[in-house]
Backbone bond lengths (Angstrom), bond angles and torsions (degrees), N, CA, C in turn:
res aa  C-N    CA-C-N  psi(-1)  N-CA   C-N-CA  omega(-1)  CA-C   N-CA-C  phi
1 M - - - 1.396 - - 1.528 111.76 -
2 G 1.305 116.90 113.84 1.467 119.71 -168.31 1.591 114.64 -67.10
3 N 1.388 117.22 -30.73 1.481 120.03 -174.89 1.502 114.20 -90.98
4 A 1.321 117.88 2.58 1.485 121.96 -174.84 1.551 108.01 -66.67
5 V 1.370 114.78 138.96 1.394 121.44 172.40 1.551 109.65 -84.29
6 A 1.302 112.76 130.29 1.546 118.36 -178.59 1.467 107.13 -80.63
7 F 1.433 114.91 142.50 1.412 119.15 178.26 1.554 104.79 -86.31
8 D 1.377 108.88 131.47 1.543 115.92 -177.19 1.488 106.87 -90.40
9 T 1.279 115.51 98.30 1.530 122.80 179.78 1.528 110.51 -64.71
10 Y 1.258 117.29 -37.88 1.535 120.84 178.98 1.525 107.85 -60.54
11 A 1.260 117.19 -51.24 1.496 117.25 -179.36 1.437 112.46 -68.57
12 A 1.245 124.42 -30.63 1.425 128.17 177.86 1.556 107.33 -66.34
13 I 1.301 114.95 -49.38 1.511 119.06 178.96 1.472 111.47 -60.10
14 K 1.384 117.37 -43.40 1.378 121.38 178.28 1.536 114.91 -58.72
15 C 1.358 111.21 -42.20 1.467 119.41 179.13 1.516 112.41 -66.69
16 L 1.305 113.28 -44.25 1.517 119.09 -178.70 1.503 108.28 -64.77
17 K 1.250 118.94 -47.34 1.505 120.85 176.80 1.540 113.66 -56.81
18 A 1.391 116.35 -38.57 1.457 119.73 177.12 1.537 111.14 -67.79
19 A 1.294 118.79 -18.80 1.407 126.12 179.26 1.479 117.04 -91.82
20 G 1.413 111.23 -4.14 1.396 116.94 172.94 1.540 115.72 116.78
21 F 1.338 116.09 -6.77 1.488 120.00 174.72 1.448 110.77 -68.78
22 D 1.361 116.33 147.37 1.443 116.29 171.90 1.574 109.65 -86.37
23 E 1.296 117.94 174.50 1.499 118.90 -171.70 1.509 110.88 -57.58
24 V 1.388 118.19 -47.72 1.479 121.86 -176.65 1.495 111.68 -60.82
25 Q 1.374 117.24 -43.14 1.401 118.63 -179.89 1.549 114.75 -68.65
26 A 1.403 114.34 -33.35 1.440 119.49 -178.16 1.556 107.61 -70.20
27 E 1.316 114.97 -45.00 1.461 115.49 177.94 1.473 117.76 -65.93
28 A 1.335 115.77 -35.80 1.559 120.51 175.22 1.517 109.31 -63.43
29 L 1.260 116.87 -44.66 1.524 117.16 -178.52 1.507 109.11 -72.24
30 S 1.228 117.88 -40.58 1.510 118.21 178.19 1.539 110.60 -61.70
31 D 1.286 117.41 -43.36 1.421 121.75 177.74 1.470 113.67 -63.39
32 T 1.370 119.68 -38.17 1.438 126.41 176.89 1.549 109.15 -63.40
33 I 1.233 113.75 -45.07 1.523 117.96 -177.42 1.653 107.92 -64.34
34 K 1.352 113.65 -42.66 1.415 116.42 -178.00 1.533 112.47 -64.85
35 V 1.306 117.05 -40.02 1.498 122.02 176.75 1.450 109.82 -63.37
36 A 1.344 120.03 -45.27 1.487 122.00 -179.18 1.495 109.90 -63.83
37 Q 1.292 120.36 -39.64 1.410 123.71 -176.31 1.562 108.40 -67.76
38 D 1.285 115.48 -44.98 1.536 122.60 -176.73 1.506 106.17 -65.12
39 A 1.300 121.38 -36.89 1.459 126.61 -175.48 1.568 111.07 -64.39
40 H 1.308 113.74 -30.45 1.457 113.33 -173.24 1.584 116.47 -106.43
41 L 1.316 112.66 -1.08 1.445 119.48 177.97 1.489 114.29 -58.90
42 D 1.364 115.55 -37.82 1.472 119.97 179.73 1.543 113.45 -69.28
43 K 1.319 118.40 -12.88 1.371 122.56 -176.35 1.528 113.33 -93.65
44 L 1.340 113.60 -12.49 1.531 119.69 -174.45 1.554 106.41 -75.34
45 A 1.306 114.15 141.07 1.477 117.75 172.65 1.584 108.54 -82.40
46 T 1.317 110.94 145.48 1.448 117.22 176.31 1.496 110.13 -104.60
47 K 1.306 120.28 169.83 1.464 121.97 178.52 1.501 110.38 -63.45
48 R 1.374 118.07 -29.80 1.417 118.67 179.79 1.552 108.39 -69.65
49 D 1.364 115.31 -36.90 1.557 115.35 179.92 1.434 109.41 -66.39
50 I 1.306 122.39 -39.38 1.429 125.01 176.37 1.461 115.59 -63.51
51 A 1.427 115.01 -40.67 1.463 118.00 176.26 1.530 112.12 -65.32
52 E 1.357 111.98 -36.76 1.585 115.55 -177.63 1.575 105.56 -65.76
53 S 1.348 115.33 -42.08 1.468 121.27 -178.93 1.543 110.91 -56.18
54 K 1.355 111.72 -48.69 1.499 120.83 -178.87 1.540 108.49 -58.41
55 A 1.355 116.83 -49.21 1.456 121.40 179.25 1.540 111.19 -56.70
56 D 1.330 116.73 -44.54 1.480 119.22 177.45 1.481 115.36 -62.19
57 I 1.291 114.23 -40.64 1.489 118.80 177.74 1.497 108.80 -66.92
58 L 1.264 118.10 -45.18 1.482 118.41 -179.81 1.537 111.36 -59.87
59 K 1.310 118.37 -38.96 1.543 123.10 178.36 1.518 107.93 -59.81
60 W 1.409 115.31 -49.45 1.491 119.06 179.76 1.514 112.90 -60.13
61 V 1.348 113.76 -44.25 1.485 117.59 -178.13 1.558 110.05 -61.11
62 A 1.381 112.20 -49.22 1.517 117.55 178.39 1.493 111.77 -57.82
63 G 1.312 114.82 -42.80 1.521 117.56 179.18 1.457 109.87 -60.48
64 M 1.366 118.54 -49.53 1.392 121.80 -175.58 1.576 109.85 -63.76
65 F 1.276 119.03 -42.34 1.430 122.35 177.77 1.529 110.60 -56.45
66 I 1.329 114.77 -49.78 1.452 120.07 -179.01 1.572 109.96 -60.38
67 G 1.421 114.22 -45.04 1.505 115.10 -179.54 1.448 111.82 -65.67
68 Q 1.353 120.12 -42.01 1.424 121.85 176.11 1.525 114.95 -60.54
69 T 1.328 119.00 -40.38 1.384 122.81 -178.27 1.569 106.28 -67.58
70 A 1.308 117.89 -46.58 1.429 120.50 177.74 1.547 112.61 -54.46
71 L 1.285 115.72 -42.70 1.432 123.98 -179.50 1.532 112.14 -65.14
72 I 1.375 114.35 -41.18 1.435 115.13 179.41 1.623 111.07 -68.11
73 I 1.382 113.24 -46.89 1.476 116.38 177.79 1.437 111.30 -61.69
74 G 1.294 122.92 -37.42 1.489 124.45 175.63 1.553 111.37 -62.58
75 S 1.283 116.59 -43.41 1.438 123.98 174.45 1.501 110.83 -60.68
76 M 1.250 120.05 -44.59 1.468 125.20 -178.79 1.547 107.85 -60.56
77 F 1.313 115.49 -47.87 1.489 121.72 -177.98 1.541 106.24 -63.28
78 A 1.299 120.42 -47.52 1.518 123.58 -178.21 1.499 107.89 -59.85
79 L 1.358 117.86 -40.39 1.460 119.06 -176.15 1.542 106.91 -73.83
80 A 1.260 118.68 -39.10 1.488 118.87 178.88 1.562 110.25 -62.45
81 R 1.298 117.31 -40.06 1.487 119.67 179.69 1.511 110.67 -64.04
82 L 1.324 115.32 -37.80 1.468 118.61 -178.68 1.571 107.84 -71.94
83 L 1.227 116.20 -37.95 1.460 114.98 -179.66 1.545 114.51 -73.98
84 I 1.347 114.72 -36.69 1.385 120.69 173.51 1.510 115.40 -69.35
85 G 1.299 115.40 -48.33 1.439 121.89 178.10 1.512 113.82 -66.85
86 G 1.325 118.34 -23.55 1.466 120.40 177.67 1.482 113.84 -73.68
87 H 1.366 118.94 -21.51 1.395 120.73 179.43 1.412 116.97 -79.96
């Protein structure tokens, strides 16, 4: 994912140590956060994914509109034939 923001483990460790964590604790927590972040990046939707979904939805809506219109027009012609032919 090209637009992902990298987790700065160095800054995190520095911050955790300033808050009272020792070196081992700070590194362990920082590594855990990094692994968790990396594991979920592939599940995030991108703008491209959203654009593709929109395009697919528009195609389906347009197709359904055309199909529904054709059905209504066909029904009107069938009804007109029945009414005209019945006289």
